[in-house]
PDB file with one MODEL, atoms N, CA, C and O in Angstrom:
MODEL        1
ATOM      1  N   UNK A   1      24.086 -47.002  22.439  1.00  0.00           N
ATOM      2  CA  UNK A   1      24.272 -46.741  21.025  1.00  0.00           C
ATOM      3  C   UNK A   1      25.767 -46.757  20.712  1.00  0.00           C
ATOM      4  O   UNK A   1      26.580 -46.294  21.512  1.00  0.00           O
ATOM      5  N   UNK A   2      26.116 -47.281  19.570  1.00  0.00           N
ATOM      6  CA  UNK A   2      27.515 -47.363  19.158  1.00  0.00           C
ATOM      7  C   UNK A   2      28.029 -45.985  18.728  1.00  0.00           C
ATOM      8  O   UNK A   2      27.250 -45.128  18.312  1.00  0.00           O
ATOM      9  N   UNK A   3      29.325 -45.785  18.831  1.00  0.00           N
ATOM     10  CA  UNK A   3      29.954 -44.521  18.469  1.00  0.00           C
ATOM     11  C   UNK A   3      30.207 -44.438  16.968  1.00  0.00           C
ATOM     12  O   UNK A   3      30.522 -45.442  16.328  1.00  0.00           O
ATOM     13  N   UNK A   4      30.069 -43.237  16.409  1.00  0.00           N
ATOM     14  CA  UNK A   4      30.389 -43.021  15.001  1.00  0.00           C
ATOM     15  C   UNK A   4      31.867 -43.308  14.738  1.00  0.00           C
ATOM     16  O   UNK A   4      32.724 -43.073  15.590  1.00  0.00           O
ATOM     17  N   UNK A   5      32.137 -43.808  13.565  1.00  0.00           N
ATOM     18  CA  UNK A   5      33.483 -44.065  13.034  1.00  0.00           C
ATOM     19  C   UNK A   5      34.226 -45.195  13.737  1.00  0.00           C
ATOM     20  O   UNK A   5      35.434 -45.346  13.558  1.00  0.00           O
ATOM     21  N   UNK A   6      33.525 -45.976  14.523  1.00  0.00           N
ATOM     22  CA  UNK A   6      34.169 -47.146  15.110  1.00  0.00           C
ATOM     23  C   UNK A   6      33.914 -48.357  14.220  1.00  0.00           C
ATOM     24  O   UNK A   6      32.937 -48.405  13.472  1.00  0.00           O
ATOM     25  N   UNK A   7      34.808 -49.327  14.316  1.00  0.00           N
ATOM     26  CA  UNK A   7      34.588 -50.584  13.611  1.00  0.00           C
ATOM     27  C   UNK A   7      33.579 -51.408  14.388  1.00  0.00           C
ATOM     28  O   UNK A   7      33.618 -51.480  15.616  1.00  0.00           O
ATOM     29  N   UNK A   8      32.675 -52.024  13.644  1.00  0.00           N
ATOM     30  CA  UNK A   8      31.636 -52.872  14.236  1.00  0.00           C
ATOM     31  C   UNK A   8      31.603 -54.190  13.482  1.00  0.00           C
ATOM     32  O   UNK A   8      32.189 -54.318  12.408  1.00  0.00           O
ATOM     33  N   UNK A   9      30.917 -55.164  14.049  1.00  0.00           N
ATOM     34  CA  UNK A   9      30.841 -56.486  13.438  1.00  0.00           C
ATOM     35  C   UNK A   9      29.376 -56.815  13.143  1.00  0.00           C
ATOM     36  O   UNK A   9      28.488 -56.491  13.931  1.00  0.00           O
ATOM     37  N   UNK A  10      29.137 -57.457  12.008  1.00  0.00           N
ATOM     38  CA  UNK A  10      27.786 -57.892  11.677  1.00  0.00           C
ATOM     39  C   UNK A  10      27.373 -59.045  12.571  1.00  0.00           C
ATOM     40  O   UNK A  10      28.162 -59.954  12.827  1.00  0.00           O
ATOM     41  N   UNK A  11      26.151 -59.009  13.038  1.00  0.00           N
ATOM     42  CA  UNK A  11      25.629 -60.088  13.876  1.00  0.00           C
ATOM     43  C   UNK A  11      24.715 -61.029  13.091  1.00  0.00           C
ATOM     44  O   UNK A  11      24.127 -61.949  13.660  1.00  0.00           O
ATOM     45  N   UNK A  12      24.600 -60.796  11.792  1.00  0.00           N
ATOM     46  CA  UNK A  12      23.807 -61.674  10.916  1.00  0.00           C
ATOM     47  C   UNK A  12      24.333 -61.576   9.491  1.00  0.00           C
ATOM     48  O   UNK A  12      25.026 -60.620   9.140  1.00  0.00           O
ATOM     49  N   UNK A  13      24.002 -62.560   8.679  1.00  0.00           N
ATOM     50  CA  UNK A  13      24.359 -62.533   7.262  1.00  0.00           C
ATOM     51  C   UNK A  13      23.508 -61.500   6.538  1.00  0.00           C
ATOM     52  O   UNK A  13      22.333 -61.312   6.855  1.00  0.00           O
ATOM     53  N   UNK A  14      24.113 -60.837   5.565  1.00  0.00           N
ATOM     54  CA  UNK A  14      23.407 -59.897   4.701  1.00  0.00           C
ATOM     55  C   UNK A  14      23.679 -60.293   3.250  1.00  0.00           C
ATOM     56  O   UNK A  14      24.450 -59.625   2.562  1.00  0.00           O
ATOM     57  N   UNK A  15      23.052 -61.374   2.782  1.00  0.00           N
ATOM     58  CA  UNK A  15      23.360 -61.876   1.444  1.00  0.00           C
ATOM     59  C   UNK A  15      23.089 -60.866   0.333  1.00  0.00           C
ATOM     60  O   UNK A  15      23.739 -60.912  -0.711  1.00  0.00           O
ATOM     61  N   UNK A  16      22.144 -59.959   0.540  1.00  0.00           N
ATOM     62  CA  UNK A  16      21.859 -58.952  -0.478  1.00  0.00           C
ATOM     63  C   UNK A  16      23.031 -57.997  -0.701  1.00  0.00           C
ATOM     64  O   UNK A  16      23.100 -57.317  -1.725  1.00  0.00           O
ATOM     65  N   UNK A  17      23.951 -57.951   0.267  1.00  0.00           N
ATOM     66  CA  UNK A  17      25.155 -57.120   0.168  1.00  0.00           C
ATOM     67  C   UNK A  17      26.423 -57.974   0.059  1.00  0.00           C
ATOM     68  O   UNK A  17      27.530 -57.436   0.042  1.00  0.00           O
ATOM     69  N   UNK A  18      26.269 -59.298  -0.016  1.00  0.00           N
ATOM     70  CA  UNK A  18      27.403 -60.240  -0.068  1.00  0.00           C
ATOM     71  C   UNK A  18      28.264 -60.155   1.191  1.00  0.00           C
ATOM     72  O   UNK A  18      29.487 -60.281   1.128  1.00  0.00           O
ATOM     73  N   UNK A  19      27.608 -59.939   2.338  1.00  0.00           N
ATOM     74  CA  UNK A  19      28.305 -59.849   3.616  1.00  0.00           C
ATOM     75  C   UNK A  19      27.832 -60.949   4.541  1.00  0.00           C
ATOM     76  O   UNK A  19      26.703 -61.429   4.435  1.00  0.00           O
ATOM     77  N   UNK A  20      28.720 -61.346   5.462  1.00  0.00           N
ATOM     78  CA  UNK A  20      28.418 -62.447   6.368  1.00  0.00           C
ATOM     79  C   UNK A  20      28.577 -62.022   7.820  1.00  0.00           C
ATOM     80  O   UNK A  20      29.300 -61.079   8.142  1.00  0.00           O
ATOM     81  N   UNK A  21      27.882 -62.743   8.678  1.00  0.00           N
ATOM     82  CA  UNK A  21      28.035 -62.559  10.115  1.00  0.00           C
ATOM     83  C   UNK A  21      29.524 -62.622  10.449  1.00  0.00           C
ATOM     84  O   UNK A  21      30.232 -63.525  10.004  1.00  0.00           O
ATOM     85  N   UNK A  22      29.984 -61.664  11.230  1.00  0.00           N
ATOM     86  CA  UNK A  22      31.396 -61.611  11.590  1.00  0.00           C
ATOM     87  C   UNK A  22      32.211 -60.644  10.754  1.00  0.00           C
ATOM     88  O   UNK A  22      33.342 -60.325  11.122  1.00  0.00           O
ATOM     89  N   UNK A  23      31.670 -60.162   9.631  1.00  0.00           N
ATOM     90  CA  UNK A  23      32.396 -59.172   8.836  1.00  0.00           C
ATOM     91  C   UNK A  23      32.504 -57.868   9.624  1.00  0.00           C
ATOM     92  O   UNK A  23      31.585 -57.490  10.350  1.00  0.00           O
ATOM     93  N   UNK A  24      33.639 -57.189   9.471  1.00  0.00           N
ATOM     94  CA  UNK A  24      33.904 -55.944  10.185  1.00  0.00           C
ATOM     95  C   UNK A  24      33.698 -54.775   9.237  1.00  0.00           C
ATOM     96  O   UNK A  24      34.231 -54.758   8.127  1.00  0.00           O
ATOM     97  N   UNK A  25      32.912 -53.789   9.689  1.00  0.00           N
ATOM     98  CA  UNK A  25      32.593 -52.603   8.902  1.00  0.00           C
ATOM     99  C   UNK A  25      32.790 -51.374   9.772  1.00  0.00           C
ATOM    100  O   UNK A  25      33.050 -51.493  10.969  1.00  0.00           O
ATOM    101  N   UNK A  26      32.668 -50.192   9.176  1.00  0.00           N
ATOM    102  CA  UNK A  26      32.809 -48.947   9.926  1.00  0.00           C
ATOM    103  C   UNK A  26      31.479 -48.220   9.979  1.00  0.00           C
ATOM    104  O   UNK A  26      30.843 -47.995   8.949  1.00  0.00           O
ATOM    105  N   UNK A  27      31.063 -47.855  11.182  1.00  0.00           N
ATOM    106  CA  UNK A  27      29.804 -47.124  11.372  1.00  0.00           C
ATOM    107  C   UNK A  27      30.034 -45.666  11.019  1.00  0.00           C
ATOM    108  O   UNK A  27      30.886 -45.008  11.618  1.00  0.00           O
ATOM    109  N   UNK A  28      29.274 -45.149  10.041  1.00  0.00           N
ATOM    110  CA  UNK A  28      29.500 -43.766   9.619  1.00  0.00           C
ATOM    111  C   UNK A  28      28.318 -42.833   9.868  1.00  0.00           C
ATOM    112  O   UNK A  28      28.472 -41.615   9.770  1.00  0.00           O
ATOM    113  N   UNK A  29      27.141 -43.376  10.188  1.00  0.00           N
ATOM    114  CA  UNK A  29      26.008 -42.495  10.474  1.00  0.00           C
ATOM    115  C   UNK A  29      24.863 -43.278  11.095  1.00  0.00           C
ATOM    116  O   UNK A  29      24.836 -44.508  11.061  1.00  0.00           O
ATOM    117  N   UNK A  30      23.924 -42.540  11.660  1.00  0.00           N
ATOM    118  CA  UNK A  30      22.700 -43.106  12.226  1.00  0.00           C
ATOM    119  C   UNK A  30      21.539 -42.746  11.306  1.00  0.00           C
ATOM    120  O   UNK A  30      21.546 -41.684  10.684  1.00  0.00           O
ATOM    121  N   UNK A  31      20.535 -43.630  11.216  1.00  0.00           N
ATOM    122  CA  UNK A  31      19.376 -43.381  10.363  1.00  0.00           C
ATOM    123  C   UNK A  31      18.103 -43.700  11.141  1.00  0.00           C
ATOM    124  O   UNK A  31      17.928 -44.832  11.592  1.00  0.00           O
ATOM    125  N   UNK A  32      17.200 -42.711  11.308  1.00  0.00           N
ATOM    126  CA  UNK A  32      15.929 -43.021  11.942  1.00  0.00           C
ATOM    127  C   UNK A  32      15.035 -43.785  10.971  1.00  0.00           C
ATOM    128  O   UNK A  32      15.057 -43.527   9.767  1.00  0.00           O
ATOM    129  N   UNK A  33      14.262 -44.710  11.486  1.00  0.00           N
ATOM    130  CA  UNK A  33      13.327 -45.451  10.630  1.00  0.00           C
ATOM    131  C   UNK A  33      12.204 -44.502  10.218  1.00  0.00           C
ATOM    132  O   UNK A  33      11.656 -43.802  11.070  1.00  0.00           O
ATOM    133  N   UNK A  34      11.852 -44.461   8.944  1.00  0.00           N
ATOM    134  CA  UNK A  34      10.859 -43.488   8.474  1.00  0.00           C
ATOM    135  C   UNK A  34       9.449 -43.697   9.021  1.00  0.00           C
ATOM    136  O   UNK A  34       8.650 -42.761   9.036  1.00  0.00           O
ATOM    137  N   UNK A  35       9.135 -44.906   9.469  1.00  0.00           N
ATOM    138  CA  UNK A  35       7.770 -45.145   9.948  1.00  0.00           C
ATOM    139  C   UNK A  35       7.729 -45.706  11.371  1.00  0.00           C
ATOM    140  O   UNK A  35       6.775 -46.388  11.744  1.00  0.00           O
ATOM    141  N   UNK A  36       8.757 -45.418  12.157  1.00  0.00           N
ATOM    142  CA  UNK A  36       8.742 -45.796  13.557  1.00  0.00           C
ATOM    143  C   UNK A  36       9.261 -47.182  13.881  1.00  0.00           C
ATOM    144  O   UNK A  36       9.145 -47.617  15.027  1.00  0.00           O
ATOM    145  N   UNK A  37       9.825 -47.890  12.925  1.00  0.00           N
ATOM    146  CA  UNK A  37      10.409 -49.203  13.177  1.00  0.00           C
ATOM    147  C   UNK A  37      11.801 -49.068  13.781  1.00  0.00           C
ATOM    148  O   UNK A  37      12.153 -48.028  14.337  1.00  0.00           O
ATOM    149  N   UNK A  38      12.574 -50.119  13.665  1.00  0.00           N
ATOM    150  CA  UNK A  38      13.933 -50.117  14.220  1.00  0.00           C
ATOM    151  C   UNK A  38      14.817 -49.128  13.462  1.00  0.00           C
ATOM    152  O   UNK A  38      14.913 -49.183  12.236  1.00  0.00           O
ATOM    153  N   UNK A  39      15.461 -48.226  14.201  1.00  0.00           N
ATOM    154  CA  UNK A  39      16.398 -47.294  13.587  1.00  0.00           C
ATOM    155  C   UNK A  39      17.572 -48.071  13.010  1.00  0.00           C
ATOM    156  O   UNK A  39      17.723 -49.265  13.267  1.00  0.00           O
ATOM    157  N   UNK A  40      18.397 -47.389  12.232  1.00  0.00           N
ATOM    158  CA  UNK A  40      19.476 -48.093  11.568  1.00  0.00           C
ATOM    159  C   UNK A  40      20.801 -47.370  11.624  1.00  0.00           C
ATOM    160  O   UNK A  40      20.921 -46.265  12.153  1.00  0.00           O
ATOM    161  N   UNK A  41      21.789 -48.034  11.059  1.00  0.00           N
ATOM    162  CA  UNK A  41      23.130 -47.495  10.915  1.00  0.00           C
ATOM    163  C   UNK A  41      23.490 -47.469   9.432  1.00  0.00           C
ATOM    164  O   UNK A  41      23.040 -48.309   8.653  1.00  0.00           O
ATOM    165  N   UNK A  42      24.298 -46.501   9.064  1.00  0.00           N
ATOM    166  CA  UNK A  42      24.949 -46.486   7.757  1.00  0.00           C
ATOM    167  C   UNK A  42      26.363 -46.999   8.006  1.00  0.00           C
ATOM    168  O   UNK A  42      27.086 -46.478   8.855  1.00  0.00           O
ATOM    169  N   UNK A  43      26.743 -48.025   7.254  1.00  0.00           N
ATOM    170  CA  UNK A  43      28.045 -48.675   7.429  1.00  0.00           C
ATOM    171  C   UNK A  43      28.846 -48.583   6.147  1.00  0.00           C
ATOM    172  O   UNK A  43      28.292 -48.678   5.051  1.00  0.00           O
ATOM    173  N   UNK A  44      30.151 -48.397   6.284  1.00  0.00           N
ATOM    174  CA  UNK A  44      31.038 -48.428   5.125  1.00  0.00           C
ATOM    175  C   UNK A  44      31.800 -49.738   5.147  1.00  0.00           C
ATOM    176  O   UNK A  44      32.315 -50.165   6.180  1.00  0.00           O
ATOM    177  N   UNK A  45      31.861 -50.366   3.980  1.00  0.00           N
ATOM    178  CA  UNK A  45      32.532 -51.655   3.812  1.00  0.00           C
ATOM    179  C   UNK A  45      33.884 -51.394   3.154  1.00  0.00           C
ATOM    180  O   UNK A  45      33.962 -50.738   2.116  1.00  0.00           O
ATOM    181  N   UNK A  46      34.941 -51.909   3.762  1.00  0.00           N
ATOM    182  CA  UNK A  46      36.290 -51.774   3.218  1.00  0.00           C
ATOM    183  C   UNK A  46      36.835 -53.148   2.872  1.00  0.00           C
ATOM    184  O   UNK A  46      36.493 -54.138   3.519  1.00  0.00           O
ATOM    185  N   UNK A  47      37.688 -53.211   1.844  1.00  0.00           N
ATOM    186  CA  UNK A  47      38.370 -54.474   1.567  1.00  0.00           C
ATOM    187  C   UNK A  47      39.583 -54.589   2.493  1.00  0.00           C
ATOM    188  O   UNK A  47      39.834 -53.695   3.302  1.00  0.00           O
ATOM    189  N   UNK A  48      40.321 -55.666   2.378  1.00  0.00           N
ATOM    190  CA  UNK A  48      41.419 -55.952   3.313  1.00  0.00           C
ATOM    191  C   UNK A  48      42.561 -54.941   3.239  1.00  0.00           C
ATOM    192  O   UNK A  48      43.337 -54.824   4.187  1.00  0.00           O
ATOM    193  N   UNK A  49      42.679 -54.207   2.128  1.00  0.00           N
ATOM    194  CA  UNK A  49      43.757 -53.219   2.022  1.00  0.00           C
ATOM    195  C   UNK A  49      43.256 -51.797   2.260  1.00  0.00           C
ATOM    196  O   UNK A  49      43.967 -50.832   1.979  1.00  0.00           O
ATOM    197  N   UNK A  50      42.030 -51.664   2.779  1.00  0.00           N
ATOM    198  CA  UNK A  50      41.526 -50.372   3.206  1.00  0.00           C
ATOM    199  C   UNK A  50      40.804 -49.544   2.172  1.00  0.00           C
ATOM    200  O   UNK A  50      40.544 -48.363   2.403  1.00  0.00           O
ATOM    201  N   UNK A  51      40.469 -50.136   1.028  1.00  0.00           N
ATOM    202  CA  UNK A  51      39.724 -49.414   0.002  1.00  0.00           C
ATOM    203  C   UNK A  51      38.222 -49.550   0.258  1.00  0.00           C
ATOM    204  O   UNK A  51      37.726 -50.645   0.523  1.00  0.00           O
ATOM    205  N   UNK A  52      37.517 -48.444   0.176  1.00  0.00           N
ATOM    206  CA  UNK A  52      36.070 -48.464   0.363  1.00  0.00           C
ATOM    207  C   UNK A  52      35.421 -49.153  -0.835  1.00  0.00           C
ATOM    208  O   UNK A  52      35.702 -48.821  -1.986  1.00  0.00           O
ATOM    209  N   UNK A  53      34.534 -50.134  -0.537  1.00  0.00           N
ATOM    210  CA  UNK A  53      33.893 -50.857  -1.633  1.00  0.00           C
ATOM    211  C   UNK A  53      32.373 -50.756  -1.627  1.00  0.00           C
ATOM    212  O   UNK A  53      31.728 -51.121  -2.610  1.00  0.00           O
ATOM    213  N   UNK A  54      31.781 -50.258  -0.517  1.00  0.00           N
ATOM    214  CA  UNK A  54      30.330 -50.132  -0.478  1.00  0.00           C
ATOM    215  C   UNK A  54      29.923 -49.337   0.756  1.00  0.00           C
ATOM    216  O   UNK A  54      30.661 -49.265   1.738  1.00  0.00           O
ATOM    217  N   UNK A  55      28.747 -48.749   0.688  1.00  0.00           N
ATOM    218  CA  UNK A  55      28.109 -48.108   1.833  1.00  0.00           C
ATOM    219  C   UNK A  55      26.698 -48.672   1.889  1.00  0.00           C
ATOM    220  O   UNK A  55      25.975 -48.661   0.893  1.00  0.00           O
ATOM    221  N   UNK A  56      26.308 -49.170   3.076  1.00  0.00           N
ATOM    222  CA  UNK A  56      25.008 -49.831   3.215  1.00  0.00           C
ATOM    223  C   UNK A  56      24.271 -49.306   4.443  1.00  0.00           C
ATOM    224  O   UNK A  56      24.879 -48.755   5.361  1.00  0.00           O
ATOM    225  N   UNK A  57      22.951 -49.486   4.444  1.00  0.00           N
ATOM    226  CA  UNK A  57      22.128 -49.182   5.611  1.00  0.00           C
ATOM    227  C   UNK A  57      21.598 -50.496   6.168  1.00  0.00           C
ATOM    228  O   UNK A  57      21.124 -51.353   5.422  1.00  0.00           O
ATOM    229  N   UNK A  58      21.684 -50.646   7.485  1.00  0.00           N
ATOM    230  CA  UNK A  58      21.213 -51.863   8.146  1.00  0.00           C
ATOM    231  C   UNK A  58      20.478 -51.489   9.428  1.00  0.00           C
ATOM    232  O   UNK A  58      20.723 -50.418   9.984  1.00  0.00           O
ATOM    233  N   UNK A  59      19.576 -52.357   9.912  1.00  0.00           N
ATOM    234  CA  UNK A  59      18.952 -52.098  11.215  1.00  0.00           C
ATOM    235  C   UNK A  59      20.006 -52.171  12.328  1.00  0.00           C
ATOM    236  O   UNK A  59      20.994 -52.897  12.212  1.00  0.00           O
ATOM    237  N   UNK A  60      19.787 -51.423  13.388  1.00  0.00           N
ATOM    238  CA  UNK A  60      20.746 -51.411  14.506  1.00  0.00           C
ATOM    239  C   UNK A  60      21.011 -52.810  15.047  1.00  0.00           C
ATOM    240  O   UNK A  60      22.122 -53.100  15.490  1.00  0.00           O
ATOM    241  N   UNK A  61      20.009 -53.674  15.018  1.00  0.00           N
ATOM    242  CA  UNK A  61      20.174 -55.021  15.533  1.00  0.00           C
ATOM    243  C   UNK A  61      21.076 -55.911  14.697  1.00  0.00           C
ATOM    244  O   UNK A  61      21.380 -57.033  15.103  1.00  0.00           O
ATOM    245  N   UNK A  62      21.510 -55.432  13.537  1.00  0.00           N
ATOM    246  CA  UNK A  62      22.366 -56.236  12.662  1.00  0.00           C
ATOM    247  C   UNK A  62      23.844 -56.081  12.969  1.00  0.00           C
ATOM    248  O   UNK A  62      24.674 -56.758  12.361  1.00  0.00           O
ATOM    249  N   UNK A  63      24.192 -55.194  13.912  1.00  0.00           N
ATOM    250  CA  UNK A  63      25.605 -54.989  14.239  1.00  0.00           C
ATOM    251  C   UNK A  63      25.816 -54.974  15.741  1.00  0.00           C
ATOM    252  O   UNK A  63      24.885 -54.768  16.518  1.00  0.00           O
ATOM    253  N   UNK A  64      27.049 -55.196  16.125  1.00  0.00           N
ATOM    254  CA  UNK A  64      27.437 -55.117  17.527  1.00  0.00           C
ATOM    255  C   UNK A  64      28.866 -54.606  17.607  1.00  0.00           C
ATOM    256  O   UNK A  64      29.592 -54.607  16.613  1.00  0.00           O
ATOM    257  N   UNK A  65      29.258 -54.175  18.779  1.00  0.00           N
ATOM    258  CA  UNK A  65      30.620 -53.691  18.991  1.00  0.00           C
ATOM    259  C   UNK A  65      31.605 -54.856  18.931  1.00  0.00           C
ATOM    260  O   UNK A  65      31.273 -55.988  19.284  1.00  0.00           O
ATOM    261  N   UNK A  66      32.808 -54.560  18.482  1.00  0.00           N
ATOM    262  CA  UNK A  66      33.881 -55.549  18.543  1.00  0.00           C
ATOM    263  C   UNK A  66      34.276 -55.761  20.004  1.00  0.00           C
ATOM    264  O   UNK A  66      34.142 -54.859  20.831  1.00  0.00           O
ATOM    265  N   UNK A  67      34.756 -56.947  20.305  1.00  0.00           N
ATOM    266  CA  UNK A  67      35.200 -57.274  21.659  1.00  0.00           C
ATOM    267  C   UNK A  67      36.699 -57.521  21.653  1.00  0.00           C
ATOM    268  O   UNK A  67      37.268 -57.900  20.629  1.00  0.00           O
ATOM    269  N   UNK A  68      37.333 -57.309  22.787  1.00  0.00           N
ATOM    270  CA  UNK A  68      38.794 -57.452  22.845  1.00  0.00           C
ATOM    271  C   UNK A  68      39.263 -58.898  22.789  1.00  0.00           C
ATOM    272  O   UNK A  68      40.466 -59.141  22.684  1.00  0.00           O
ATOM    273  N   UNK A  69      38.355 -59.865  22.855  1.00  0.00           N
ATOM    274  CA  UNK A  69      38.775 -61.269  22.754  1.00  0.00           C
ATOM    275  C   UNK A  69      38.487 -61.849  21.371  1.00  0.00           C
ATOM    276  O   UNK A  69      38.473 -63.068  21.202  1.00  0.00           O
ATOM    277  N   UNK A  70      38.255 -60.976  20.373  1.00  0.00           N
ATOM    278  CA  UNK A  70      37.993 -61.419  19.000  1.00  0.00           C
ATOM    279  C   UNK A  70      39.187 -61.083  18.119  1.00  0.00           C
ATOM    280  O   UNK A  70      39.933 -60.144  18.397  1.00  0.00           O
ATOM    281  N   UNK A  71      39.360 -61.860  17.053  1.00  0.00           N
ATOM    282  CA  UNK A  71      40.413 -61.573  16.086  1.00  0.00           C
ATOM    283  C   UNK A  71      39.780 -61.396  14.713  1.00  0.00           C
ATOM    284  O   UNK A  71      38.685 -61.896  14.454  1.00  0.00           O
ATOM    285  N   UNK A  72      40.480 -60.678  13.832  1.00  0.00           N
ATOM    286  CA  UNK A  72      39.991 -60.477  12.483  1.00  0.00           C
ATOM    287  C   UNK A  72      40.417 -61.641  11.589  1.00  0.00           C
ATOM    288  O   UNK A  72      41.410 -62.319  11.854  1.00  0.00           O
ATOM    289  N   UNK A  73      39.649 -61.854  10.535  1.00  0.00           N
ATOM    290  CA  UNK A  73      39.968 -62.881   9.568  1.00  0.00           C
ATOM    291  C   UNK A  73      39.734 -62.311   8.175  1.00  0.00           C
ATOM    292  O   UNK A  73      39.146 -61.239   8.033  1.00  0.00           O
ATOM    293  N   UNK A  74      40.185 -63.012   7.159  1.00  0.00           N
ATOM    294  CA  UNK A  74      40.032 -62.550   5.775  1.00  0.00           C
ATOM    295  C   UNK A  74      39.372 -63.632   4.956  1.00  0.00           C
ATOM    296  O   UNK A  74      39.667 -64.816   5.119  1.00  0.00           O
ATOM    297  N   UNK A  75      38.468 -63.220   4.066  1.00  0.00           N
ATOM    298  CA  UNK A  75      37.829 -64.134   3.115  1.00  0.00           C
ATOM    299  C   UNK A  75      37.597 -63.354   1.832  1.00  0.00           C
ATOM    300  O   UNK A  75      37.612 -62.123   1.829  1.00  0.00           O
ATOM    301  N   UNK A  76      37.387 -64.068   0.760  1.00  0.00           N
ATOM    302  CA  UNK A  76      37.091 -63.430  -0.514  1.00  0.00           C
ATOM    303  C   UNK A  76      35.647 -62.961  -0.512  1.00  0.00           C
ATOM    304  O   UNK A  76      34.770 -63.674  -0.023  1.00  0.00           O
ATOM    305  N   UNK A  77      35.385 -61.794  -1.041  1.00  0.00           N
ATOM    306  CA  UNK A  77      34.025 -61.300  -1.151  1.00  0.00           C
ATOM    307  C   UNK A  77      33.183 -62.247  -2.001  1.00  0.00           C
ATOM    308  O   UNK A  77      31.971 -62.344  -1.805  1.00  0.00           O
ATOM    309  N   UNK A  78      33.798 -62.928  -2.919  1.00  0.00           N
ATOM    310  CA  UNK A  78      33.085 -63.889  -3.778  1.00  0.00           C
ATOM    311  C   UNK A  78      32.544 -65.080  -2.997  1.00  0.00           C
ATOM    312  O   UNK A  78      31.646 -65.772  -3.479  1.00  0.00           O
ATOM    313  N   UNK A  79      33.079 -65.336  -1.789  1.00  0.00           N
ATOM    314  CA  UNK A  79      32.618 -66.465  -0.990  1.00  0.00           C
ATOM    315  C   UNK A  79      31.284 -66.214  -0.327  1.00  0.00           C
ATOM    316  O   UNK A  79      30.629 -67.158   0.114  1.00  0.00           O
ATOM    317  N   UNK A  80      30.863 -64.949  -0.246  1.00  0.00           N
ATOM    318  CA  UNK A  80      29.590 -64.630   0.406  1.00  0.00           C
ATOM    319  C   UNK A  80      28.425 -65.089  -0.468  1.00  0.00           C
ATOM    320  O   UNK A  80      28.469 -64.983  -1.694  1.00  0.00           O
ATOM    321  N   UNK A  81      27.394 -65.597   0.181  1.00  0.00           N
ATOM    322  CA  UNK A  81      26.235 -66.012  -0.603  1.00  0.00           C
ATOM    323  C   UNK A  81      25.037 -65.154  -0.279  1.00  0.00           C
ATOM    324  O   UNK A  81      23.962 -65.356  -0.845  1.00  0.00           O
TER     325      UNK A  81
ENDMDL
END
Protein backbone atom coordinates (compact mmCIF):
# COMPACT_ATOMS: atom_id res chain seq x y z
CA UNK A 1 0.00 0.00 0.00
CA UNK A 2 1.24 3.50 -0.80
CA UNK A 3 2.10 5.95 1.98
CA UNK A 4 -0.13 8.92 2.82
CA UNK A 5 1.00 12.34 1.58
CA UNK A 6 3.38 10.98 -1.01
CA UNK A 7 3.26 12.00 -4.65
CA UNK A 8 1.89 9.30 -6.92
CA UNK A 9 1.38 8.96 -10.66
CA UNK A 10 -1.79 8.01 -12.52
CA UNK A 11 -1.55 4.72 -14.37
CA UNK A 12 -4.59 5.46 -16.57
CA UNK A 13 -6.46 8.40 -18.07
CA UNK A 14 -9.29 9.88 -16.01
CA UNK A 15 -11.15 12.00 -18.57
CA UNK A 16 -14.00 12.68 -16.14
CA UNK A 17 -11.47 14.65 -14.05
CA UNK A 18 -9.47 16.02 -17.05
CA UNK A 19 -6.43 14.01 -15.93
CA UNK A 20 -4.10 11.82 -17.95
CA UNK A 21 -1.88 8.83 -17.38
CA UNK A 22 1.40 10.14 -16.00
CA UNK A 23 -0.10 13.07 -14.08
CA UNK A 24 1.37 13.46 -10.58
CA UNK A 25 -0.99 13.84 -7.61
CA UNK A 26 -0.75 13.63 -3.82
CA UNK A 27 -2.29 10.73 -1.91
CA UNK A 28 -4.22 12.14 1.04
CA UNK A 29 -6.42 9.28 2.27
CA UNK A 30 -7.57 5.69 1.84
CA UNK A 31 -11.19 4.75 1.05
CA UNK A 32 -12.73 1.30 1.53
CA UNK A 33 -15.10 0.23 -1.23
CA UNK A 34 -18.65 0.31 0.16
CA UNK A 35 -19.66 -3.03 -1.34
CA UNK A 36 -16.45 -5.05 -1.25
CA UNK A 37 -14.93 -4.00 -4.58
CA UNK A 38 -11.51 -2.45 -5.11
CA UNK A 39 -10.59 -0.02 -2.33
CA UNK A 40 -9.55 3.46 -3.34
CA UNK A 41 -7.41 6.48 -2.70
CA UNK A 42 -8.34 10.11 -2.21
CA UNK A 43 -5.93 12.23 -4.26
CA UNK A 44 -5.31 15.96 -4.30
CA UNK A 45 -4.56 17.59 -7.64
CA UNK A 46 -2.18 20.57 -7.68
CA UNK A 47 -1.31 22.90 -10.53
CA UNK A 48 2.31 23.56 -11.50
CA UNK A 49 2.72 26.37 -8.95
CA UNK A 50 1.41 24.29 -6.05
CA UNK A 51 -2.19 25.48 -5.80
CA UNK A 52 -4.78 22.84 -4.98
CA UNK A 53 -7.30 22.55 -7.81
CA UNK A 54 -9.26 19.37 -7.06
CA UNK A 55 -9.68 16.39 -4.75
CA UNK A 56 -10.75 13.10 -6.34
CA UNK A 57 -11.38 9.47 -5.40
CA UNK A 58 -9.93 6.73 -7.60
CA UNK A 59 -9.51 2.94 -7.36
CA UNK A 60 -6.13 1.84 -5.98
CA UNK A 61 -5.28 0.33 -9.36
CA UNK A 62 -5.37 3.78 -10.98
CA UNK A 63 -2.17 4.97 -9.30
CA UNK A 64 1.37 3.82 -8.71
CA UNK A 65 4.43 5.07 -6.88
CA UNK A 66 6.83 7.42 -8.63
CA UNK A 67 10.14 5.88 -9.67
CA UNK A 68 13.58 7.45 -9.44
CA UNK A 69 14.13 7.10 -13.20
CA UNK A 70 11.10 9.28 -14.09
CA UNK A 71 10.96 13.02 -14.67
CA UNK A 72 8.09 15.46 -14.29
CA UNK A 73 6.53 17.31 -17.20
CA UNK A 74 4.01 20.14 -17.58
CA UNK A 75 0.90 20.40 -19.75
CA UNK A 76 -2.16 22.61 -19.78
CA UNK A 77 -5.17 21.20 -17.96
CA UNK A 78 -7.17 22.20 -21.04
CA UNK A 79 -5.24 19.59 -23.07
CA UNK A 80 -6.83 16.71 -21.15
CA UNK A 81 -9.73 15.02 -22.87
